[in-house]
C-alpha positions in Angstrom: 21.9 81.1 41.8 20.3 82.4 45.0 22.6 84.4 47.2 23.6 82.0 50.0 26.2 81.7 52.7 27.5 78.2 53.5 29.9 76.4 55.9 32.0 73.4 54.7 34.8 71.4 56.2 37.7 70.0 54.3 40.9 68.1 55.2 43.1 70.3 53.1 43.1 73.8 51.7 43.4 74.7 48.0 47.1 74.6 47.1 47.9 71.8 49.7 48.7 68.4 48.6 45.6 66.2 48.9 43.0 68.9 48.4 40.0 67.4 46.7 36.8 69.2 45.8 34.9 66.0 45.9 35.8 65.4 49.5 34.2 68.6 51.0 31.6 68.2 53.7 28.7 70.6 53.9 27.7 71.7 57.4 25.3 74.6 57.2 23.8 77.2 54.9 21.5 80.3 55.0 20.0 82.2 52.1 20.2 85.9 51.7 22.5 86.7 54.6 25.5 85.3 56.6 24.3 84.2 60.1 26.2 85.6 63.1 27.1 82.1 64.2 29.0 81.4 60.8 31.1 84.4 61.4 31.8 83.7 65.1 32.9 80.1 64.3 35.4 81.4 61.7 36.8 83.5 64.5 40.2 85.2 65.1 42.4 82.9 63.0 40.4 83.4 59.8 42.5 83.6 56.6 41.4 84.5 53.0 41.9 81.6 50.7 41.0 80.5 47.1 38.1 78.3 46.3 38.3 76.5 43.0 34.6 75.9 42.4 34.4 79.6 41.3 36.2 80.4 38.1 38.2 83.3 39.3 38.4 81.7 42.8 41.1 79.3 41.6 43.7 82.0 41.8 42.3 84.7 44.0 41.3 84.5 47.7 37.5 84.5 48.0 36.6 82.6 51.1 37.5 82.5 54.7 39.2 79.5 56.3 39.9 78.7 59.9 41.1 75.7 62.0 38.1 73.5 63.0 39.6 73.1 66.5 39.0 76.9 67.0 35.4 76.6 65.8 34.8 73.8 68.2 36.2 75.7 71.1 34.1 78.8 70.2 30.9 76.8 70.0 31.6 75.2 73.4 32.2 78.7 74.9 29.2 80.1 73.3 27.0 77.2 74.6 27.9 78.1 78.1 26.7 81.7 77.6 23.4 80.8 75.7 20.0 80.9 77.4 18.5 77.6 78.3 16.9 75.9 75.3 13.3 76.9 74.8 12.0 73.6 73.7 12.9 70.1 72.4 13.6 71.6 68.9 16.3 73.9 70.4 17.8 71.0 72.1 17.9 68.9 68.9 19.3 71.9 67.0 22.2 72.6 69.4 23.1 68.9 69.6 23.1 68.8 65.7 25.6 71.7 65.6 27.8 70.1 68.2 27.9 66.7 66.3 28.6 68.4 62.9 31.5 70.4 64.2 32.8 67.4 66.2 32.8 65.2 63.1 34.1 67.8 60.7 37.4 67.8 58.8 40.4 69.9 60.1 39.5 73.1 58.2 36.3 75.2 58.4 35.4 77.2 55.3 32.9 80.2 55.2 31.7 80.7 51.7 29.7 83.9 51.1 31.0 84.7 47.5 27.4 85.2 46.4 26.7 87.7 49.1 29.5 90.0 48.1 28.4 92.3 45.3 31.7 92.5 43.5 33.7 90.3 41.2 36.4 88.0 42.6 39.9 89.4 42.1 38.8 93.1 42.2 39.9 95.5 45.0 36.3 96.0 46.0 35.9 92.2 46.6 39.1 92.0 48.5 37.9 94.9 50.7 34.6 93.3 51.4 36.2 90.0 52.3 38.7 91.9 54.6 35.7 93.7 56.3 34.1 90.3 56.9 37.3 88.9 58.4 37.5 92.0 60.8 33.9 91.2 61.8 34.7 87.6 62.6 37.6 88.7 64.6 35.6 91.2 66.6 33.0 88.5 67.3 35.6 86.2 68.6 37.0 88.9 70.9 33.5 89.5 72.3 33.1 85.8 73.0 36.5 85.8 74.8 35.5 88.6 77.2 31.9 87.3 77.6 30.3 90.3 76.1 26.6 89.3 76.3 25.4 92.5 74.6 27.6 92.0 71.5 26.4 88.4 71.3 22.8 89.0 72.2 21.3 87.7 68.9 23.0 84.3 69.5 22.4 83.9 73.1 18.6 84.1 72.9 18.4 82.5 69.4 15.9 79.6 68.9 16.4 76.7 66.5 15.0 78.6 63.5 16.8 81.9 64.2 18.5 83.7 61.2 21.5 84.2 63.6 22.1 80.4 63.8 21.3 79.4 60.2 20.3 76.1 58.8 22.5 73.2 60.0 22.3 69.6 58.6 24.6 66.7 57.5 22.9 67.0 54.1 23.6 70.7 53.7 24.9 71.4 50.2 28.7 71.3 50.0 29.2 73.3 47.0 26.7 76.1 46.2 27.3 76.0 42.5 26.0 72.4 42.4 22.4 73.0 43.6 20.2 71.6 40.8 17.2 69.4 40.2 17.8 65.7 41.0 15.7 62.6 40.2 12.8 62.7 42.6 12.9 58.9 43.0 16.4 59.0 44.4 15.5 61.5 47.2 14.0 59.7 50.3 12.2 62.8 51.7 10.1 63.1 48.5 8.8 59.6 48.7 5.0 59.5 49.4 4.7 63.1 48.2 3.4 64.4 44.9 6.0 66.6 43.2 4.3 69.4 41.3 7.5 70.5 39.7 11.0 72.0 40.1 11.1 75.6 40.9 14.3 76.9 39.3 14.0 80.4 40.6 13.7 79.1 44.2 15.9 76.0 43.7 13.2 73.9 45.3 10.7 71.2 44.5 7.1 72.2 45.0 5.3 69.3 46.6 2.0 68.4 48.0 0.6 65.6 50.3 -1.8 62.9 48.9 -5.3 64.1 49.1 -4.5 67.8 49.5 -3.0 68.9 46.2 -3.9 72.6 47.0 -1.7 72.6 50.1 1.9 72.9 48.9 5.4 73.2 50.3 8.9 73.9 49.1 11.9 71.6 49.7 15.5 71.8 48.4 17.3 68.8 46.7 19.3 68.4 50.0 16.3 68.1 52.2 15.8 71.6 53.6 12.2 72.5 54.0 11.9 76.1 53.1 8.1 75.8 53.4 6.9 72.7 55.4 3.6 71.2 54.4 2.6 71.6 58.1 2.1 75.3 57.5 -0.8 74.5 55.1 0.1 77.2 52.6 -1.6 77.5 49.2 -1.0 79.6 46.2 2.7 79.6 46.7 4.5 82.1 44.3 8.1 81.7 43.5 8.2 84.1 40.6 9.5 86.9 42.8 12.5 84.8 44.1 15.0 86.8 42.1 13.9 89.8 44.2 14.3 87.7 47.4 10.7 86.9 48.1 8.0 84.2 48.0 4.2 85.0 48.1 1.7 82.7 49.8 -1.9 82.4 51.2 -3.1 80.0 53.9 -5.6 77.2 53.4 -8.2 78.6 55.8 -8.0 82.1 54.1 -7.0 81.6 50.5 -7.9 85.1 49.5 -5.4 86.6 52.0 -1.8 86.9 50.8 1.6 87.4 52.5 5.2 87.4 51.8 8.0 85.0 52.8 11.8 85.5 52.4 13.8 82.7 50.7 14.4 81.1 54.1 10.6 80.6 54.6 10.4 83.3 57.2 7.1 85.4 57.1 8.0 89.0 56.6 4.5 90.3 55.7 1.5 88.4 57.3 -1.3 87.5 55.0 -4.0 90.1 54.6 -7.1 90.1 52.2 -6.4 91.1 48.6 -3.6 90.6 46.0 0.1 91.2 46.3 2.6 92.3 43.7 6.4 92.4 44.4 7.8 95.4 42.6 11.4 95.2 43.6 13.6 93.7 46.3 12.4 96.6 48.6 8.7 97.2 47.5 5.4 95.4 47.4 2.0 96.6 46.2 -1.0 95.5 48.1 -4.4 95.8 46.6 -7.4 95.3 49.0 -10.6 93.7 47.9 -12.3 97.1 47.6 -9.5 98.2 45.1 -7.6 100.4 47.4 -4.0 100.1 46.7 -0.9 100.7 49.0 2.8 100.6 48.3 4.6 98.8 51.3 8.3 98.6 52.1 9.9 95.1 52.5 10.8 93.5 54.7 9.1 95.5 57.5 5.8 96.3 55.7 6.0 100.0 56.4 3.5 102.1 54.4 5.3 104.3 51.9 2.5 105.6 49.6 -1.3 105.3 50.1 -3.8 105.3 47.2 -1.5 104.4 44.4 -3.5 103.2 41.4 -0.8 102.1 38.9 2.9 101.1 39.3 5.3 100.3 36.6 9.0 99.8 35.8 10.6 102.4 33.5 13.4 102.1 31.0 15.6 104.3 33.1 15.5 102.0 36.1 13.1 104.1 38.2 9.4 103.2 38.9 6.4 105.1 37.8 3.6 105.7 40.3 0.2 107.0 39.3 -3.0 107.8 41.3 -6.2 109.8 40.8 -6.4 113.3 42.1 -10.0 113.0 43.4 -11.1 116.2 41.7 -14.1 116.5 39.5 -12.5 115.0 36.3 -10.7 112.3 38.2 -7.4 112.8 36.2 -4.4 110.8 37.3 -1.2 112.3 38.4 2.2 110.7 38.0 5.4 110.6 40.0 8.6 108.5 40.2 10.2 106.5 42.9 13.5 104.5 43.0 13.6 100.8 43.8 14.0 101.4 47.5 10.7 103.5 47.6 12.4 106.8 47.8 10.3 109.5 46.1 12.3 110.9 43.2 9.5 113.1 41.7 6.4 113.7 43.7 3.1 112.6 42.1 2.0 116.0 40.9 2.6 115.8 37.1 0.4 114.5 34.2 3.5 112.7 32.9 7.2 112.2 33.8 9.4 111.0 30.9 12.6 109.1 31.2 15.7 110.6 32.8 18.8 110.7 30.6 21.7 108.4 31.4 24.2 111.3 31.9 22.4 114.5 32.7 19.6 112.9 34.6 17.0 115.4 33.4 13.4 114.4 32.6 10.6 116.2 30.8 7.4 116.6 32.9 4.0 117.9 32.0 0.9 119.4 33.9 -2.6 120.2 32.8 -2.9 124.0 33.1 -6.0 126.0 32.0 -7.1 123.2 29.8 -3.9 122.4 28.0 -0.7 120.4 28.7 2.4 122.4 29.3 5.9 120.9 29.8 8.9 121.5 32.2 12.0 119.9 33.3 13.1 118.2 36.7 16.3 116.5 37.7 16.7 113.1 39.4 16.7 114.8 42.8 13.1 115.9 42.1 14.2 119.6 41.8 12.2 121.6 39.3 14.5 123.0 36.7 12.0 124.5 34.4 8.4 125.0 35.5 5.6 123.7 33.3 5.2 126.7 31.1 6.3 125.4 27.7 4.2 124.3 24.8 6.9 121.8 23.8 10.3 120.6 24.8 12.3 118.7 22.2 12.8 115.0 22.8 13.1 111.9 20.6 9.8 110.3 21.7 7.0 110.9 24.1 8.8 109.0 26.8 12.5 110.1 26.0 14.7 112.5 28.0 15.2 115.9 26.4 17.3 116.1 23.3 20.5 118.0 23.8 22.2 120.3 21.3 25.4 121.8 22.4 24.2 121.2 26.0 21.0 123.2 25.3 17.4 122.1 24.9 15.1 123.4 22.3 11.7 124.5 23.7 8.6 126.5 22.6 7.1 128.6 25.3 3.4 129.0 26.2 3.1 131.9 23.7 4.5 129.8 20.9 7.9 131.4 20.8 11.1 129.4 20.2 14.0 129.4 22.7 16.8 127.2 24.1 17.1 126.1 27.7 20.3 125.5 29.6 20.8 122.4 31.6 19.6 124.2 34.8 16.4 125.1 33.0 17.2 128.7 32.4 16.4 130.4 29.0 19.5 131.0 27.0 17.8 134.1 25.5 14.5 135.9 25.6 12.1 134.3 23.3 11.1 136.7 20.5 10.2 134.6 17.4 8.0 131.7 16.4 9.5 128.6 14.9 9.4 128.7 11.0 8.0 125.2 10.8 5.7 122.9 13.0 8.2 120.0 12.8 10.8 120.3 15.5 13.3 118.4 13.4 13.0 121.2 10.8 12.7 124.0 13.3 16.0 123.2 15.2 19.2 122.2 13.6 22.5 121.1 15.2 23.6 124.7 15.9 20.9 127.1 14.8 17.0 127.5 14.6 14.6 128.5 11.8 12.4 131.3 13.1 9.9 133.8 11.7 10.4 137.6 11.8 8.0 139.9 9.9 6.7 137.0 7.8 10.1 136.0 6.7 12.1 132.8 7.6 15.5 133.4 9.3 18.2 131.2 10.7 19.1 132.1 14.3 21.9 130.9 16.5 21.5 129.4 20.1 22.1 132.8 21.6 19.1 134.4 19.9 21.2 136.2 17.2 19.5 136.3 13.8 21.9 135.0 11.1 20.4 134.9 7.6 17.1 135.6 5.9 15.8 133.0 3.5 12.4 133.5 2.1 8.8 134.1 3.0 7.5 131.7 5.6 5.0 130.1 3.1 7.7 129.6 0.6 10.1 128.2 3.2 7.4 125.7 4.4 6.6 124.8 0.8 10.3 124.1 0.1 10.7 122.0 3.2 7.5 120.0 2.5 8.7 119.3 -1.0 12.0 118.1 0.2 10.4 115.8 2.8 7.9 114.4 0.3 10.7 113.6 -2.1 12.7 111.9 0.6 9.8 109.7 1.5 9.0 109.0 -2.1 5.7 111.0 -2.0 6.5 113.4 -4.7 4.1 113.4 -7.8 5.8 111.7 -10.6 5.5 113.4 -14.1 5.7 110.7 -16.8 6.8 113.1 -19.5 10.1 113.8 -17.6 12.2 110.7 -17.2 14.9 110.8 -14.6 18.4 111.3 -15.8 20.1 108.0 -16.2 23.4 107.9 -14.3 26.4 106.9 -16.4 28.4 103.8 -15.6 31.5 102.1 -16.9 32.8 98.6 -17.2 36.2 97.6 -15.9 37.5 97.6 -19.4 36.3 101.1 -20.0 37.9 102.4 -16.8 41.1 100.7 -17.4 41.3 102.0 -21.0 41.2 105.6 -19.6 43.3 105.1 -16.4 46.2 107.4 -16.0 48.3 105.9 -13.3 50.0 109.2 -12.4 46.8 111.1 -12.0 45.3 108.2 -10.0 48.3 108.1 -7.6 47.9 111.9 -7.0 44.2 111.3 -6.2 45.0 108.3 -4.0 47.7 110.4 -2.1 45.0 112.8 -1.1 43.0 109.8 0.6 46.2 108.5 2.3 47.5 111.7 4.0 50.3 112.2 1.4 51.9 108.7 1.5 53.1 108.4 -2.1 54.2 104.7 -1.7 50.9 103.7 -0.1 49.1 105.6 -2.8 50.9 103.7 -5.5 50.1 100.4 -3.8 46.5 101.5 -3.6 46.3 102.3 -7.3 48.0 99.0 -8.1 45.4 97.0 -6.0 42.5 98.9 -7.6 43.7 98.3 -11.1 44.6 94.7 -10.5 41.1 94.0 -9.1 39.5 95.7 -12.1 41.5 93.6 -14.5 40.3 90.4 -12.7 36.7 91.7 -12.3 33.6 90.4 -14.1 33.6 92.2 -17.5 29.9 92.8 -17.3 30.2 94.7 -13.9 29.5 98.4 -14.1 30.6 101.2 -11.8 28.8 104.6 -11.5 30.4 107.9 -12.3 30.1 110.8 -14.8 33.5 109.9 -16.3 35.8 106.7 -16.0 38.1 108.9 -13.8 35.1 109.6 -11.5 34.2 106.0 -11.2 37.8 105.1 -10.5 38.0 107.8 -7.8 35.3 106.1 -5.8 37.0 102.6 -6.4 40.2 104.2 -5.0 38.4 105.3 -1.9 36.9 101.8 -1.5 40.4 100.3 -1.7 41.7 102.8 0.8 38.8 102.1 3.1 38.4 98.4 3.0 41.8 97.0 2.0 44.2 99.5 3.8 42.0 100.6 6.6 42.0 104.4 5.8 38.2 104.8 5.5 34.8 103.1 6.2 31.1 103.1 5.5 28.7 103.7 8.4 24.9 103.6 8.3 23.2 106.7 9.5 21.7 104.7 12.4 25.0 103.1 13.5 25.6 105.7 16.2 27.1 103.1 18.6 30.0 102.5 16.1 31.3 106.1 16.7 33.1 105.3 19.9 34.8 102.3 18.0 35.8 104.3 15.0 39.4 103.2 15.3 38.3 99.6 14.6 36.9 101.0 11.3 39.5 103.6 10.4 42.8 102.3 11.6 44.8 105.6 11.9 47.0 106.4 14.8 45.3 109.7 15.5 42.0 107.9 16.3 43.5 105.3 18.7 42.7 107.4 21.8 39.4 108.8 20.5 36.6 108.9 23.2 33.1 110.3 22.6 33.2 111.8 26.1 30.5 114.5 25.4 27.9 112.0 24.0 24.4 112.9 25.2 21.0 111.3 25.1 19.5 111.7 21.6 22.8 112.4 19.9 22.7 111.0 16.3 25.4 110.3 13.7 25.9 114.0 12.9 27.0 114.7 16.5 29.1 111.6 16.4 31.0 112.6 13.3 31.4 116.1 14.6 33.1 114.6 17.7 35.4 112.7 15.5 36.2 115.7 13.5 37.0 117.7 16.6 39.4 115.0 17.8 41.2 115.0 14.5 41.6 118.8 14.2 44.7 119.1 16.5 46.3 116.4 14.3 45.9 118.6 11.3 43.4 116.1 9.8 40.0 116.5 8.4 37.1 113.9 8.4 35.4 113.7 5.0 32.2 112.2 3.9 32.3 111.6 0.2 28.5 111.6 -0.3 26.8 114.4 1.7 23.2 113.9 2.5 23.1 110.2 2.0 21.8 107.5 4.3 25.3 105.9 4.2 28.3 107.8 5.2 31.4 107.1 3.1 34.1 108.3 5.5 37.8 109.0 5.0 40.4 111.3 6.5 42.6 113.9 4.7 45.2 116.2 5.7 44.0 119.8 6.4 46.5 121.1 3.8 45.0 118.8 1.2 41.3 119.7 1.9 41.0 122.2 -0.9 42.6 119.9 -3.4 40.5 117.0 -2.3 37.3 119.0 -2.7 38.3 120.0 -6.2 39.0 116.5 -7.4 35.9 115.1 -5.7 33.7 117.7 -7.3 35.3 116.9 -10.7 34.2 113.3 -10.0 30.6 114.5 -9.5 30.8 113.5 -5.8 29.4 115.8 -3.1 32.1 115.7 -0.4 31.4 117.2 3.1 34.5 118.1 5.0 34.0 118.2 8.8 
């Protein structure tokens, strides 16, 4: 729905006996703004009232209402002060307003719900409505004291002035009801060719017989947004969501301009093409290819010589232009949707800003190679472009954060960590031990090279542990990656060891209820009664299971241990499975593991690029003060089999799990 202000009249207000939404009379409307006359007529006696055509408006005040008698008196007083009519159109317009007000019902309603950028019923909406009421009262006071300066836009206004608005007996009475109607039922469409209904502009596009290229726009209630008399061609409504229409004239079809949604010309036609970028920006490309970025609605030049403009994932807009030097390389910058320069166009690339830290990776071509740096959303350089690489998820992503630090490799190929203000956390001394950044930097340490040996190093630059020669380290990593991707060379003479599995009958034959209850108690924070119930449920399900079903485990007890976890997780809500990619489920962990200690869990320190490992660490940190530990039954798997144990039971849990040939990871 287009943002519109409207004036209605009604015999009764909502809540009064006799109120009927079918008996509301439309008087006036105006798109995009609330005309000064609408505000003046509501006047000093305005009161906030409900309006049932909006869902939340049934119970919350959302419109302004005033006695029609006050509005009639205000119009008469204003007419005395107004300049003489300019022409016959002004005379007709003023007479129409007088007639509509005189024939209106007892209450005048100002509906500008769509122009208030808040939800009905919120404090912000109430404040905006109150501010509008204060404005109506101030205008009424200016009228009473004859303040010509305060009323100047109205006193000199012509029939088509935005200060007056569009007045007609056919004006829509309920803004929510503007929709396509049968063209045959609308008298003003008879004799015209209807090209189609333009939903984005809530208008019919029409043309006169014999001139199909000349088109106009008219609403279902007869308001001509673009009259055919203007002889416009190439009308474009696809930018209506941004508040604009594009057009050309029949005598100069290659010159394009911009209209607002009321049909007012805001950018006169000029040769070339137009592309609306946002509600505040338009790109004009001249016939010779020269491109300019202009501000709407005043057409002010913002940026000259801009070659490419594109929207970004972070809500900003990329701008790109050629430098004009010998190799004609492009430089990039970033603006916001109002045209304000966020990052000046001096970089080879500007990656996306993060959602929280608002830091972006930038690059520049220096001495024949691309080096990287960091800027913030105020355009401030945090780290100059002097790094061979800065860690990020993709070539367009914000920097990846690890403990609020950013991994980088400087121009000399040395590994370091950068703080959020772009400073080096330590003096770079060592090269990364592997060319893959995912291997070189871990969640809390780096792999680096010293004297031909691979070491781990913490984020302060302190060496921790020596592993092996660099060649052996790289070979081991390569083998692990190849195996993980299924690229390892298979040796037919060595068959993989077959995992043992057991049927329900085999597990039940070896089941020791006492031992099983002790195991279950570890999974259920020492609750013996719940553990007994968990064992009973597990064994009952096994007894009723398909006798051909098999469960993996090195022993029947091992297979039963995992079944106990499954019962605790899915039947009793004490555990869950999460896919390694399901990071968005971390903030909702209490919906998966229904423990009181997790009810108030918030992942408040989540950063761009955080994966499941960081999410699980956040859960573990939240549980620690409750003397609880998060456990993943199978470390290193794509699926996390999560549970919670008491800190005092952690050692016993690890022992039992290892006996069951599981690889638990306590966090």
